[in-house]
N, C-alpha and C positions, 0 to 999 in steps of 0.2 A: 284743726281742732275738732273734737267730738265731745259729746256729753257736756254741753255748756262751755266753760272756759278751760277745761283740762284736756291734755293730750290723750290719745288712745292709750290703753293699758294692756299689757300682755302678762299673763301669769302662767308659769311653766312648773311642772313637777318633774324632776330628774330622778329616776329611781334605778337606773342601771349604770354600771361603771366600767363596762368594757370600752375599748377604743372606738369601736364602731358606733356605740350608743352614746359616747361622750360628745361627739360632734353635733348632733341635732340641737340640744339645748343652747350650746354656745354660739352656733351659727345663727339660730333664730334670735337669740338675745342680741348679739352684736348687730344683726341686720335691723332688728326692730328699733334699737336706740339710734341707729343711723337714719331711720325714718321718723325720728322725733317721738317715738313711743316711750312710755315708762315701762320698765320690765322688772319683774321679780322672778327668781328661780328658787324653788324649794328643793333642796337636795336631801333625799331621804333613802333609807336602806342602802342598797348597793351603789346608789348614785353619790352618796356622801363622800366617799374617797376621792371623787373628782376635785374636791376642794383642798386636798392635802398638798403641802409644800413638795413632798416627794411623790409626785404622780407616777403611778406604775400601771396605767391602763394598757391592757393588751387585748388582742382579738382572739376569739375561740371559734374557729370555723365549725367545729363539731357541735357547738351549742347553738348554732344559728342555721337551721335547715333551709332558710331562704337565701343563704349566701350563694351567689352564682358559682357554678363549678368552673366556669371559664373566667378567671380573674385577670385583670390587666396588671398583674404584679410582677416585679422582678426585672431581670435583664431583658433587653430588647428581644433576643431570640426565643425567650421562653414565654413571652406575654400571651401568645396565641395558643399555647399548649393547653389542652383541656386537662384539668387536674381532677379526674374522677375518683377522688379519695372518699370512700365510704365513711360515714360518721363513726362507725365502730372502730375503724383503723385510726382516723385522725385524732380521736380522743384518747387513744392508747399508745401512740407513738411518742416517745420522749422527745421533747424539743419542738414538736409540731406547732404548738401555739406560739412559741418564741419565733420560729421561722416565719409563720404567717404574719405576726405582728411586725417583724422587721421588714418584710416585703411590703406590707401595707404602708408603713411609715416612709419607706423609700419612694414608693409610687406617689404618695401625697406630696412629698418634697419635690419630686420631679415635676409634678403638675402645678406647683406653686400654691398648694393648699396650706393655710396657716396651721400651726400646731395647736393642740388643745391648750397648752400654756399661753400661747399668743392670743387665742380667742378669749380665754378667761380674762387675761389682762385688759384686752380691748373692752370687754363687757364691764369690768369694774371701772376702768377709766372713763367710760361713757355714762356711768351712773346707774347701771343695772344693779339691783339688789340681789346678792347671792346669800340665801338663807340656809344655814345648816340646821338640820333637824336635831333638836335637843334630845328627844327620846332615842333616836338612832345612835347619837353619841353615847348616851348612857348604856344602851343595850350592848353596843360593840366596844365600849371602853375607850372611845376617842377623847382626846383633850383638845381644847381650842388652840393650843400652841402648835398643834400638828397642821393647822390649816393656814392657807395664805392670808396675807393682810387683806382687809376689806370684807371678810366674811362676817355676816351677822348670824348670831345663834338665836333660834326661836323655835317655838312649837307649831303645831298645826294651826292653832288660833292666830298666831302672828301672820302666817301665810294666808289663811282664809279671810282675814280682815282685808288684806290687799286684794285677793282674788275676787271677793264679793263685788267689787266695783270694776272688774276687768272687762274689756271688750273681747279679748281672746284668752281662752284658758286651754292649756294642753297638758296631757299626761304623757311623758316620754319614758 
């Protein structure tokens, strides 16, 4: 226990919704609750769709210049192949993002990595608060019925009230 009689608290802001950016908040949240921490994640802007029932997170290699060119994706024989695809090409080739998403999901599955949906469910079942940003909902036209059960809707003040007493605060 820390800060008197309460457990440590972690406050996360999830602002990105691609597959590669979906993992950090859910991995951190599920790990923190396993360590007996209280957790709240505020999903805002492009992170808000991570709470949708119909999750369609994909990966965009051309949008991430830090993505290694040598990726351990795909069939055994192709894993060590260096994929030196320039951003200009990868962003303009039809189906490139779909292929990259599929290969990443296959690799995660082979490595035993939980899916985003599984990590989300673990986070909710373990007591993490998943807070969807009301303003983002209004701006992008989302309805609460589009989100999974267990999502709380709130504004910045809702999250900041929690985050003000947090031991760990991260913007992802």
